[in-house]
C-alpha atoms as a printed R data frame, in Angstrom:
   type eleno elety resid chain resno       x       y       z
1  ATOM     1    CA   MET     A     1  -3.436  21.161  -3.777
2  ATOM     2    CA   PHE     A     2  -2.221  18.580  -1.295
3  ATOM     3    CA   ASN     A     3  -1.878  19.799   2.282
4  ATOM     4    CA   PRO     A     4   0.186  17.475   4.515
5  ATOM     5    CA   ASN     A     5  -1.208  19.202   7.619
6  ATOM     6    CA   SER     A     6  -4.774  18.125   6.830
7  ATOM     7    CA   SER     A     7  -4.246  14.755   5.138
8  ATOM     8    CA   LEU     A     8  -5.334  11.433   6.609
9  ATOM     9    CA   LEU     A     9  -1.798  10.824   7.866
10 ATOM    10    CA   ALA     A    10  -1.230  14.235   9.472
11 ATOM    11    CA   GLY     A    11   0.229  13.946  12.965
12 ATOM    12    CA   ALA     A    12  -0.353  10.209  13.138
13 ATOM    13    CA   MET     A    13   3.145   8.995  12.380
14 ATOM    14    CA   THR     A    14   6.722  10.207  12.519
15 ATOM    15    CA   ARG     A    15   8.703  10.688   9.319
16 ATOM    16    CA   ASP     A    16  10.608   7.440   9.979
17 ATOM    17    CA   GLN     A    17   7.346   5.532  10.454
18 ATOM    18    CA   LEU     A    18   5.949   7.019   7.234
19 ATOM    19    CA   GLN     A    19   9.118   6.032   5.367
20 ATOM    20    CA   ALA     A    20   8.887   2.467   6.735
21 ATOM    21    CA   ALA     A    21   5.219   2.260   5.719
22 ATOM    22    CA   LEU     A    22   6.106   3.499   2.214
23 ATOM    23    CA   THR     A    23   8.842   0.880   1.882
24 ATOM    24    CA   SER     A    24   6.444  -1.848   3.038
25 ATOM    25    CA   ALA     A    25   3.702  -0.707   0.646
26 ATOM    26    CA   GLN     A    26   6.116  -0.564  -2.282
27 ATOM    27    CA   GLN     A    27   7.386  -4.069  -1.463
28 ATOM    28    CA   ALA     A    28   3.791  -5.350  -1.315
29 ATOM    29    CA   TYR     A    29   3.100  -3.665  -4.670
30 ATOM    30    CA   LEU     A    30   6.076  -5.421  -6.249
31 ATOM    31    CA   GLU     A    31   5.098  -8.794  -4.796
32 ATOM    32    CA   LEU     A    32   1.490  -8.403  -5.910
33 ATOM    33    CA   SER     A    33   2.480  -7.219  -9.387
34 ATOM    34    CA   THR     A    34   4.872 -10.105  -9.959
35 ATOM    35    CA   GLY     A    35   2.642 -12.789  -8.441
36 ATOM    36    CA   ALA     A    36   5.194 -13.569  -5.739
37 ATOM    37    CA   LYS     A    37   2.678 -13.166  -2.909
38 ATOM    38    CA   GLY     A    38   0.478 -16.161  -2.201
39 ATOM    39    CA   VAL     A    39  -3.116 -15.906  -1.065
40 ATOM    40    CA   SER     A    40  -3.961 -19.355   0.292
41 ATOM    41    CA   PHE     A    41  -1.721 -21.993   1.873
42 ATOM    42    CA   SER     A    42  -2.313 -25.497   3.222
43 ATOM    43    CA   TYR     A    43  -0.022 -27.604   5.370
44 ATOM    44    CA   THR     A    44  -0.173 -30.724   7.512
45 ATOM    45    CA   GLN     A    45   0.645 -30.803  11.199
46 ATOM    46    CA   GLY     A    46   0.859 -33.855  13.415
47 ATOM    47    CA   ASP     A    47  -2.823 -33.631  14.372
48 ATOM    48    CA   GLY     A    48  -4.303 -32.773  10.972
49 ATOM    49    CA   THR     A    49  -4.359 -30.455   8.004
50 ATOM    50    CA   ARG     A    50  -4.347 -26.701   8.446
51 ATOM    51    CA   SER     A    51  -4.933 -23.925   5.968
52 ATOM    52    CA   VAL     A    52  -4.337 -20.200   6.022
53 ATOM    53    CA   ALA     A    53  -5.875 -17.663   3.648
54 ATOM    54    CA   TYR     A    54  -4.873 -14.034   3.231
55 ATOM    55    CA   GLN     A    55  -7.047 -11.325   1.765
56 ATOM    56    CA   GLN     A    56  -6.153 -10.363  -1.800
57 ATOM    57    CA   THR     A    57  -5.107  -6.723  -1.946
58 ATOM    58    CA   ASP     A    58  -6.508  -4.471  -4.634
59 ATOM    59    CA   ILE     A    59  -3.598  -3.029  -6.607
60 ATOM    60    CA   GLY     A    60  -5.504   0.230  -7.163
61 ATOM    61    CA   GLN     A    61  -5.896   0.800  -3.437
62 ATOM    62    CA   LEU     A    62  -2.255  -0.071  -2.878
63 ATOM    63    CA   THR     A    63  -1.202   2.432  -5.547
64 ATOM    64    CA   ALA     A    64  -3.340   5.135  -3.917
65 ATOM    65    CA   LEU     A    65  -1.730   4.397  -0.525
66 ATOM    66    CA   ILE     A    66   1.764   4.673  -2.011
67 ATOM    67    CA   GLN     A    67   0.864   8.003  -3.633
68 ATOM    68    CA   LEU     A    68  -0.569   9.339  -0.362
69 ATOM    69    CA   LEU     A    69   2.545   8.316   1.575
70 ATOM    70    CA   GLN     A    70   4.790   9.897  -1.054
71 ATOM    71    CA   ALA     A    71   2.818  13.149  -0.908
72 ATOM    72    CA   GLN     A    72   2.884  13.173   2.904
73 ATOM    73    CA   LEU     A    73   6.663  12.704   2.859
74 ATOM    74    CA   GLY     A    74   7.081  15.438   0.237
75 ATOM    75    CA   ILE     A    75   8.514  13.069  -2.371
76 ATOM    76    CA   VAL     A    76   5.873  14.217  -4.842
77 ATOM    77    CA   LYS     A    77   4.097  17.553  -4.651
78 ATOM    78    CA   ARG     A    78   0.617  16.041  -4.802
79 ATOM    79    CA   PRO     A    79  -0.926  12.677  -5.643
80 ATOM    80    CA   ARG     A    80  -1.804  12.141  -9.274
81 ATOM    81    CA   VAL     A    81  -5.335  12.964 -10.281
82 ATOM    82    CA   THR     A    82  -7.408  11.483 -13.036
83 ATOM    83    CA   LEU     A    83  -7.009  13.257 -16.347
84 ATOM    84    CA   ARG     A    84 -10.248  14.532 -17.805
85 ATOM    85    CA   PHE     A    85 -10.466  15.675 -21.375
86 ATOM    86    CA   ARG     A    86 -12.748  18.453 -22.490
87 ATOM    87    CA   TYR     A    87 -14.130  18.422 -26.012
């Protein structure tokens, strides 16, 4: 059972901060899922060429973060767990 008082996010952030983090994570999930977020960019300035590279986010880790934030906010009762079948 999920306990919001002992989770990784307990006491660290206010409810408004948690809600803002959830919104940001969900937006990142949408951008990553649709391919709208770039990873590497190059541009030319007056004194030469510059490039910027961002780290590619793992969609599984992003999904886990969203589920943790939702559980901490009480949106879902507990994060989803892996289903295991018994034969």
